[in-house]
Steps between C-alpha positions, in 0.01 A plus 500: 500500500156339480220756493201267538384353833418160346700314236373182331750245366376206294737208455491226238820305559538126428826449696781689670547735792339837564621751757285807570676767706278769653589826674480521879142523627344349188259206525422216260218254438605177325171315551403548134772266375428142399790255480555136407819409685637839588591652835357837598658697785439857613692677775283814482166571665176464305346811658674821594448861591256706298680668211791258480580315179305175454590245231251234384668208326285256304528256212601145421840354571613144450828382651592836644652629821360844586646709780376846603708709741593855590817665377805444715659801662 
């Protein structure tokens, strides 16, 4: 259980794959990430209901594939 409304994640990854799985109703902002040749993909909304979990992802990634999605049922 996450007790804070906003969680910051900072990435420094030169290569590989990253999968971020969020609980239902959570939102994520991936606009703080800079990449060289990577692919960034988010299946979650950037803005949600007041009080829901919001994750801000930032940092520098090189040849990285980042995917953000909600948990599967």
